[in-house]
DSSP file (Angstrom, degrees, kcal/mol; ACC not computed):
  #  RESIDUE AA STRUCTURE BP1 BP2  ACC     N-H-->O    O-->H-N    N-H-->O    O-->H-N    TCO  KAPPA ALPHA  PHI   PSI    X-CA   Y-CA   Z-CA
    1    1 A M     >        0   0    0      0, 0.0     4,-1.9     0, 0.0     5,-0.1   0.000 360.0 360.0 360.0 -33.0   -8.5    1.5   20.1
    2    2 A K  H  >  +     0   0    0      1,-0.2     4,-2.3     2,-0.2     5,-0.2   0.907 360.0  50.2 -65.4 -39.9   -9.8    3.5   17.2
    3    3 A G  H  > S+     0   0    0      1,-0.2     4,-2.2     2,-0.2    -1,-0.2   0.815 106.1  55.5 -69.4 -24.1   -6.8    2.5   15.0
    4    4 A L  H  > S+     0   0    0      2,-0.2     4,-2.4     1,-0.2    -1,-0.2   0.924 109.2  46.8 -68.6 -44.8   -7.3   -1.1   15.9
    5    5 A W  H  X S+     0   0    0     -4,-1.9     4,-2.2     1,-0.2    -2,-0.2   0.931 113.9  47.8 -60.3 -45.6  -10.9   -1.0   14.6
    6    6 A L  H  X S+     0   0    0     -4,-2.3     4,-2.1     1,-0.2    -1,-0.2   0.879 112.3  48.2 -64.3 -40.9   -9.9    0.8   11.5
    7    7 A S  H  X S+     0   0    0     -4,-2.2     4,-2.7     2,-0.2    -1,-0.2   0.885 111.0  52.8 -69.5 -36.5   -7.0   -1.7   10.7
    8    8 A G  H  X S+     0   0    0     -4,-2.4     4,-2.5     2,-0.2    -2,-0.2   0.910 110.2  47.5 -63.2 -41.3   -9.4   -4.6   11.4
    9    9 A L  H  X S+     0   0    0     -4,-2.2     4,-2.2     2,-0.2    -2,-0.2   0.892 112.8  47.7 -66.4 -42.7  -11.8   -3.2    8.9
   10   10 A I  H  X S+     0   0    0     -4,-2.1     4,-2.4     2,-0.2    -2,-0.2   0.910 111.3  51.4 -66.2 -42.3   -9.2   -2.6    6.3
   11   11 A T  H  X S+     0   0    0     -4,-2.7     4,-2.4     2,-0.2    -2,-0.2   0.929 109.9  49.8 -59.3 -45.8   -7.8   -6.2    6.8
   12   12 A F  H  X S+     0   0    0     -4,-2.5     4,-2.3     1,-0.2     5,-0.2   0.927 111.8  48.2 -58.1 -47.9  -11.2   -7.7    6.4
   13   13 A T  H  X S+     0   0    0     -4,-2.2     4,-2.5     1,-0.2    -1,-0.2   0.892 111.8  48.9 -64.7 -38.7  -11.8   -5.7    3.1
   14   14 A V  H  X S+     0   0    0     -4,-2.4     4,-2.7     2,-0.2    -1,-0.2   0.904 110.9  50.0 -68.3 -38.4   -8.4   -6.7    1.7
   15   15 A I  H  X S+     0   0    0     -4,-2.4     4,-2.1     2,-0.2    -2,-0.2   0.904 113.2  45.9 -65.6 -40.0   -8.9  -10.3    2.5
   16   16 A I  H  X S+     0   0    0     -4,-2.3     4,-2.5    -5,-0.2    -2,-0.2   0.931 113.2  50.6 -66.0 -45.8  -12.4  -10.3    0.8
   17   17 A S  H  X S+     0   0    0     -4,-2.5     4,-2.6    -5,-0.2     5,-0.2   0.940 111.8  47.3 -60.0 -47.9  -11.0   -8.4   -2.2
   18   18 A A  H  X S+     0   0    0     -4,-2.7     4,-2.4     1,-0.2    -1,-0.2   0.900 110.4  51.7 -62.5 -40.1   -8.1  -10.9   -2.6
   19   19 A E  H  X S+     0   0    0     -4,-2.1     4,-1.3    -5,-0.2    -1,-0.2   0.914 111.0  49.4 -61.6 -42.4  -10.5  -13.8   -2.3
   20   20 A T  H  < S+     0   0    0     -4,-2.5    -2,-0.2     1,-0.2    -1,-0.2   0.917 115.5  41.2 -65.3 -44.0  -12.7  -12.3   -5.0
   21   21 A F  H  < S+     0   0    0     -4,-2.6     3,-0.4     1,-0.2    -2,-0.2   0.846 119.5  42.4 -76.5 -32.2   -9.9  -11.6   -7.4
   22   22 A F  H  < S+     0   0    0     -4,-2.4    -1,-0.2    -5,-0.2    -2,-0.2   0.586 113.2  49.4 -90.8 -10.4   -7.9  -14.9   -6.9
   23   23 A T  S  < S+     0   0    0     -4,-1.3    -1,-0.2    -5,-0.2    -2,-0.1   0.169  72.4 129.1-113.4  16.7  -10.8  -17.3   -6.9
   24   24 A I        -     0   0    0     -3,-0.4     2,-0.3    -4,-0.2     8,-0.1  -0.598  50.9-145.4 -74.7 112.5  -12.7  -16.2  -10.0
   25   25 A P        -     0   0    0      0, 0.0     7,-0.1     0, 0.0    -2,-0.1  -0.597   6.3-157.4 -79.6 140.2  -13.3  -19.3  -12.0
   26   26 A T  S    S+     0   0    0     -2,-0.3    -2,-0.0     1,-0.2     6,-0.0   0.584  79.6  73.1 -94.2 -10.1  -13.1  -18.7  -15.7
   27   27 A E  S    S+     0   0    0      1,-0.2    -1,-0.2     2,-0.1     0, 0.0   0.890  97.3  48.5 -70.0 -39.4  -15.2  -21.7  -16.9
   28   28 A N     >  -     0   0    0      1,-0.2     4,-1.1    -3,-0.1     3,-0.5  -0.897  63.5-165.3-111.3 110.2  -18.5  -20.3  -15.7
   29   29 A P  H  > S+     0   0    0      0, 0.0     4,-1.8     0, 0.0     5,-0.2   0.816  88.9  62.2 -62.0 -31.2  -19.3  -16.8  -16.7
   30   30 A Q  H  > S+     0   0    0      1,-0.2     4,-2.2     2,-0.2     5,-0.1   0.903 101.0  53.7 -62.4 -40.6  -22.2  -16.5  -14.2
   31   31 A R  H  > S+     0   0    0     -3,-0.5     4,-2.5     1,-0.2    -1,-0.2   0.854 104.9  54.9 -64.0 -33.4  -19.7  -17.1  -11.3
   32   32 A V  H  X S+     0   0    0     -4,-1.1     4,-2.4     2,-0.2    -1,-0.2   0.936 108.7  47.2 -64.8 -43.3  -17.6  -14.2  -12.7
   33   33 A F  H  X S+     0   0    0     -4,-1.8     4,-2.5     1,-0.2    -2,-0.2   0.893 110.6  53.2 -62.9 -37.4  -20.6  -11.9  -12.5
   34   34 A F  H  X S+     0   0    0     -4,-2.2     4,-2.3     2,-0.2    -2,-0.2   0.940 110.7  45.8 -61.6 -46.6  -21.3  -13.2   -9.0
   35   35 A F  H  X S+     0   0    0     -4,-2.5     4,-2.4     2,-0.2    -2,-0.2   0.886 112.4  50.5 -68.1 -37.3  -17.8  -12.4   -7.8
   36   36 A I  H  X S+     0   0    0     -4,-2.4     4,-2.3     2,-0.2    -1,-0.2   0.919 110.9  50.1 -63.4 -41.6  -17.9   -8.9   -9.4
   37   37 A G  H  X S+     0   0    0     -4,-2.5     4,-2.2     1,-0.2    -2,-0.2   0.893 110.0  50.0 -61.6 -40.6  -21.2   -8.3   -7.7
   38   38 A V  H  X S+     0   0    0     -4,-2.3     4,-2.0     2,-0.2    -1,-0.2   0.891 110.0  50.6 -65.2 -41.1  -19.7   -9.4   -4.4
   39   39 A F  H  X S+     0   0    0     -4,-2.4     4,-2.3     2,-0.2    -2,-0.2   0.907 109.8  50.7 -63.3 -40.9  -16.8   -7.0   -4.9
   40   40 A V  H  X S+     0   0    0     -4,-2.3     4,-2.4     1,-0.2    -2,-0.2   0.911 110.1  49.5 -65.5 -41.6  -19.2   -4.1   -5.7
   41   41 A V  H  X S+     0   0    0     -4,-2.2     4,-2.5     1,-0.2    -1,-0.2   0.892 110.6  50.1 -63.8 -40.4  -21.1   -4.8   -2.5
   42   42 A I  H  X S+     0   0    0     -4,-2.0     4,-2.6     2,-0.2    -1,-0.2   0.895 109.5  51.1 -66.7 -39.9  -18.0   -4.9   -0.5
   43   43 A V  H  X S+     0   0    0     -4,-2.3     4,-2.2     2,-0.2    -2,-0.2   0.922 111.0  48.6 -62.9 -43.1  -16.8   -1.6   -1.9
   44   44 A I  H  X S+     0   0    0     -4,-2.4     4,-2.5     2,-0.2    -2,-0.2   0.926 112.6  48.0 -63.8 -42.9  -20.1    0.1   -1.1
   45   45 A L  H  X S+     0   0    0     -4,-2.5     4,-2.7     1,-0.2     5,-0.2   0.916 111.3  51.2 -58.7 -44.1  -20.0   -1.3    2.4
   46   46 A H  H  X S+     0   0    0     -4,-2.6     4,-2.2     1,-0.2    -1,-0.2   0.894 110.5  47.6 -62.2 -41.4  -16.5   -0.1    2.8
   47   47 A L  H  X S+     0   0    0     -4,-2.2     4,-2.6     2,-0.2    -1,-0.2   0.908 113.2  49.0 -67.4 -42.1  -17.4    3.4    1.6
   48   48 A V  H  X S+     0   0    0     -4,-2.5     4,-2.3     2,-0.2    -2,-0.2   0.929 112.8  46.4 -64.9 -43.8  -20.4    3.6    3.9
   49   49 A I  H  X S+     0   0    0     -4,-2.7     4,-2.5     2,-0.2    -1,-0.2   0.899 113.0  50.1 -66.9 -40.0  -18.5    2.5    7.0
   50   50 A T  H  X S+     0   0    0     -4,-2.2     4,-2.6    -5,-0.2    -1,-0.2   0.915 110.4  49.8 -64.6 -42.0  -15.7    4.9    6.2
   51   51 A A  H  X S+     0   0    0     -4,-2.6     4,-2.2     2,-0.2    -2,-0.2   0.901 111.1  50.5 -61.6 -40.9  -18.2    7.8    5.8
   52   52 A L  H  X S+     0   0    0     -4,-2.3     4,-2.5     2,-0.2    -2,-0.2   0.909 110.4  48.8 -63.4 -43.6  -19.8    6.8    9.2
   53   53 A I  H  X S+     0   0    0     -4,-2.5     4,-2.5     1,-0.2    -2,-0.2   0.927 111.1  49.9 -65.8 -41.3  -16.4    6.7   10.9
   54   54 A N  H  X S+     0   0    0     -4,-2.6     4,-2.1     2,-0.2    -1,-0.2   0.898 111.0  49.3 -63.1 -39.2  -15.5   10.1    9.5
   55   55 A N  H  X S+     0   0    0     -4,-2.2     4,-2.3     2,-0.2    -2,-0.2   0.923 111.1  49.5 -63.1 -43.3  -18.8   11.6   10.6
   56   56 A I  H  X S+     0   0    0     -4,-2.5     4,-2.2     1,-0.2    -2,-0.2   0.902 110.6  50.4 -64.6 -41.0  -18.3   10.2   14.1
   57   57 A K  H  X S+     0   0    0     -4,-2.5     4,-2.2     1,-0.2    -1,-0.2   0.906 110.4  50.1 -62.8 -40.1  -14.8   11.7   14.2
   58   58 A K  H  X S+     0   0    0     -4,-2.1     4,-2.0     2,-0.2    -2,-0.2   0.912 111.0  48.7 -62.5 -42.7  -16.1   15.1   13.2
   59   59 A K  H  X S+     0   0    0     -4,-2.3     4,-1.9     1,-0.2    -1,-0.2   0.870 111.4  49.9 -69.6 -35.4  -18.8   15.0   15.9
   60   60 A I  H  X S+     0   0    0     -4,-2.2     4,-2.0     2,-0.2    -1,-0.2   0.904 109.9  50.3 -68.5 -39.4  -16.3   14.0   18.5
   61   61 A L  H  < S+     0   0    0     -4,-2.2    -2,-0.2     1,-0.2    -1,-0.2   0.853 110.2  50.8 -65.1 -35.2  -14.0   16.9   17.5
   62   62 A V  H  < S+     0   0    0     -4,-2.0    -1,-0.2     1,-0.2    -2,-0.2   0.885 109.4  50.5 -68.8 -38.6  -16.8   19.3   17.7
   63   63 A I  H  <        0   0    0     -4,-1.9    -2,-0.2     1,-0.3    -1,-0.2   0.897 360.0 360.0 -63.6 -41.9  -17.8   18.1   21.1
   64   64 A M     <        0   0    0     -4,-2.0    -1,-0.3    -5,-0.1    -2,-0.2   0.499 360.0 360.0 -77.3 360.0  -14.2   18.5   22.4
């Protein structure tokens, strides 16, 4: 079940990343900054969630 959660999270991140890179309109520079900002927020969320998952794994291994 842990692998399913992690694969779902990775899939979500890849979909959002692809949407960000392939839908950037070049006519309006403000929209480019918006999509870059969205990408940065997604990367930060991904790193935080990954760190939380790693901490939970470490705590579970210590308990066992």
